[in-house]
ZAMARGU-4260 file (C-alpha; in steps of 0.2 Angstrom, whole numbers, plus 5000, padded with zeros to 4 digits):
<rodrens>
0) 4510/5717/4211 | 4526/5721/4219 | 4539/5709/4225 | 4532/5712/4243 | 4516/5704/4239
5) 4523/5686/4236 | 4535/5689/4249 | 4522/5692/4262 | 4512/5677/4255 | 4527/5665/4256
10) 4530/5672/4274 | 4512/5667/4279 | 4514/5650/4271 | 4530/5647/4281 | 4522/5653/4297
15) 4507/5642/4295 | 4519/5627/4292 | 4529/5631/4307 | 4513/5633/4318 | 4506/5616/4312
20) 4523/5607/4315 | 4525/5615/4332 | 4507/5610/4337 | 4510/5592/4331 | 4528/5590/4338
25) 4531/5602/4353 | 4549/5607/4356 | 4559/5597/4368 | 4547/5583/4368 | 4554/5567/4374
30) 4542/5556/4364 | 4551/5546/4350 | 4546/5549/4332 | 4535/5535/4324 | 4533/5530/4306
35) 4516/5539/4306 | 4525/5555/4312 | 4536/5554/4297 | 4521/5553/4286 | 4512/5568/4294
40) 4528/5578/4292 | 4530/5573/4274 | 4512/5578/4270 | 4514/5595/4278 | 4530/5598/4268
45) 4521/5593/4252 | 4507/5605/4256 | 4519/5619/4260 | 4529/5616/4244 | 4513/5616/4234
50) 4507/5632/4241 | 4524/5640/4238 | 4523/5634/4220 | 4505/5641/4218 | 4511/5658/4225
55) 4526/5659/4214 | 4516/5655/4198 | 4503/5667/4203 | 4516/5681/4205 | 4524/5676/4188
60) 4508/5677/4179 | 4505/5695/4185 | 4523/5701/4182
</rodrens>
C-alpha cells in the first residue's frame, strides 16, 4: 500500500462529509440553526472522525 491509497480514502471520506453537510445545510440559507441541527452536525463529525481513524489504522497495519 502506498501513501496515495489512504490519501484517496481520506479524500473520499472528506467529500462524503461535505456532501452530507451541504445537503443538510444549504449554503446561504437564511434558516437559523436549531439545537437539533447542532446534534446532527456533531453526529456527522463523529462519524467522519471515526472513518478517518479506521482508514489511518488500516494503513498503519499494512505499512
